[in-house]
N, C-alpha and C positions, 0 to 999 in steps of 0.2 A: 189045452187052458191050464198051465202051470206057473204063469206070469204073475208079477206081483207089481202093482201100480201105486207108488207112494206119492200122495198129493200135498201139494201145500201153498200157501202164499210167497209172495216174492221174497219179503224179510226172512221169509224162515225156510227159505233153500238151502240155507248151511245144514240146518237141523234134518231134512229130508234127504240129503246127499250122505251125510254122516250115516242115515239110519239104514240108508240103502246098503253101505259098506258094510256095515255090521250083519245085516240080513245075509250077504254072499260070504263076508269072511268068517264069521262065528256060527252061522247057521246052515252054511254050504249050500246056499243057492247060487245057481250059476248066475253070473253077472249079466248074460244076455237073456235073463229070463226076469229081470227087473229093468225099472224106469221109472223117473222122477216127473212128476206134471206140475209146474207152477201155474195153478188155475187162475192167476191174473198176471202171468207173464209169460209163459210158454212153456216148452216141453223139453226133458231132455230122456234120451233113450233109444232104445232100438227102433221102435216104431212110430214113435211120434217126434217130430222135430221144430226147433224154433222156426225154423222158415214156414212151416206149415201155419206158425201161429201168428206170424208176423203180417201174414197177407189179411187178416180179418180187418174189416172196417170198423166193426163194434164188438163189443166183449161177446155177445152173444149170436153174432153173426153166423152164418152159414158156415163158412171155413172153420171156424172155431168150435163148433158143436161137432161137425162131421170128425174132426182130427180127435177130439175127446170121447167121440161115440166109438171108433176104432180102438182107442189106446183100453178105454174102460170096459167094452164089452170082449174084450178078447184076455181079461185077466181072470185068475182065479181068485184074487183076492184085491181089493182097493184098501190101503192104508191112508187115513188122512191126518195130517198133522194139523191140529186145531190149536190155534192160540187167540189172542184178542186182535190181532192184526188180521186174521182168516175173518172171524166174525163181522169185521167192519168191512171187509170186502166184497163189492157186489159180484166181482167177478169169480170171487171164490164160491159165492151162494149160487150163483148161476151155473156154473160147474159142478158142484156138488149135486145140484137137482138134476143135471143131464146124467152124471154117473148112476145114481140112485135109480133113475129110470131105465137103465140097461143093466145094471148089475147090483142084486140082492146082496153080494158078499163084499159088505164094506164095514169096516171097522174104524171108529175115530179114536184117535190118541190125544188125548187132551193135556196139553204140554206146559199149562198154566192153572192158577186158582180160578177155574172156571165154574159157577155155580151151575148145579144140573137145571135148576129154573130159568137159566137164561137162554136156553136152545129150546123150551117148551113151545110150540107154535109155529117153529120155523123148520127147515127143510131136514135138520137134524133129528126130528120127531120120529122114533121108530127105528134108529140105527142103533147098534151096539155100540159101546165105547168103554175105555180103560182111561184112568187118571195116572199121569205119571208119578204124583205121591203116593199111589197106592203101592204098596210091597208086591202086591200080585201083579203089577204093571207087565212086567217082563215075561213071566210064566203065561200070561194071559195072551199076550201078542205070539209067542212061540205056538201055543195052542192053537190060534188062529191060522198061522201057516200049515200046522200040522192036519187042522180039520179041511181047509181048502185042498189038503192032498197036492201041497208044493213039494216039489222033490227036494229034500234037504239030505246033504251028504253028512252035515256036523251034528254032535250031541246037543242035548239043551242047556247043559251047565256052562259052558263059555259064552252061548249068546245071554243067557240070563245075567250072569255076572258083569261082562259088558255093558248091558243097558242099564243095571242097577248103578254103576259106576256113575253112567251119564246122568242119571236121575239125580243122583246126588250132588252131580257138578251143577245140574240146571238148579237145582234147589239152593245151592250159595249162590248162584249168579241173582236169582230173584231176591234172595235178602239182599244182596249188595245193590242191588237197584232202589230199595226203600233207605238205604244209609244216608244220614246227614253228613255232610263233609264239613270240619271245621277247617278256619284258615290256620297258618303257622305264625308263628309269632311276627313274621315280616309281612302277614297279611297274603300269602301264596296258596293257592290251594294244590293238592295232588290228585289228580283224577284219570278215570281209565276211559278210553274212547269205546263207546259200545256200538255205534251206527252212524252212516253216514247217511245224510238227507240230501237229496237231488233239491237244489235251489238255481235261480238263474245265474249265469254267467255275468260277472267274475266272482260271484260270493262263494264261499265255504260253509257249510253246517254240519256239525258233528254232536251226536247226543252222547252225554256222559253217563256213566254209571252211578245212580244216586243223584242227590241233590245238593245243591251246596246251602251252606249257612251263611245267610245273607243279612247283614244290618238292617234290621226294623222290617223284615219279610219273612214270612211263614206262612206258607201254601204248602198243602199235600196234595193238590190235585192238580198240579204240573209236574212235567219233564223239563230238563234243563239242557241246553243246546249251547254250545260254542259257533260261534258266528264272526266270521271275519272275510275280508275283502282278499282273493286269492291273490300270492305273491307278496302278501305282509309277512306270513308265517308260511312253513312247509305244509303242503297237504297231508293231512292223517287219514288213518285207518283203524278199524276196529281192532281191539287188542293193544293199542299203543297206550304208554302211560306220559302224561304230560303234566307241567307245573304251570299255572296261570296266575297272573292278577286281573283281577276284573276292575275293568274302568266303569262301566255302567251296565246297566239289564234293563230288558223289556218284556214285559207279560203279554202275550198273545193269544187268540184262539185260532185252531186251524180245523179244517171240515175233517181230516183225517188222522190228527194226533191229540185232537183237543186243545187243553191248555197247554202251553209252552212259553218258556223263558230263556231269549235270548241273553246270551253272556257273551259282552263284547270285551275282550282283551285287550290291556295295555301292554301284557308281556305274555309271551307263551313259549315253553321251553321243552323239547321232547325228552323223557327219561330213559326211555329205551328205544330199541332199534325198530 
């Protein structure tokens, strides 16, 4: 039992995959001894496959639980990427309970400003955890790998430095999310695409980093999303920089993302590839 299982929610798959790469390349853990499990979407790795997860009829169905039991029970250490997406996901909470039932070697990696009292009385109670904003975060994770007797060929310093660099990047991104974006003198906004939201065909929906400063509108409890019909503008992806002129907006409440404001552009131009 030297395997490392890294669990996350679907929107955080990229962070989990990045962390797997660092565990292997910097700490020197064999790639075949690691895997990523998306608790509300599927699995990636040697011993668990998406095919096994797609066959489930319910998130807590027998096929899902058995696949997760096999993956978690065989792991020396389970690292869980915890974000607000994760805490709001029924599949993630069910999956965490399954893991905790078969493997006591679980460590929570809090990637956002999540208060400790938010998890009191939840399935996370009693689990050990580290916060990304803590300067000791990288060292704590390396020590978890060592304590779990995971075979590592790398020295601690490269791993710690890489994770600390990532922590700084995430902090800057979080600060950017709260930024209020002002229009230029011509009424255009320059924004970064942060996420893609699945919506009915033929529409497209993209979350922007930060919020627009809109005339007569100021609300801190909402996220802003560019919304348009496919074919009117080219499809976008996270990391792209666009310039938009907004025609109208609409504030709505969704079960999964809370209050959101749809931004319906009159013009949209891609500023990078």
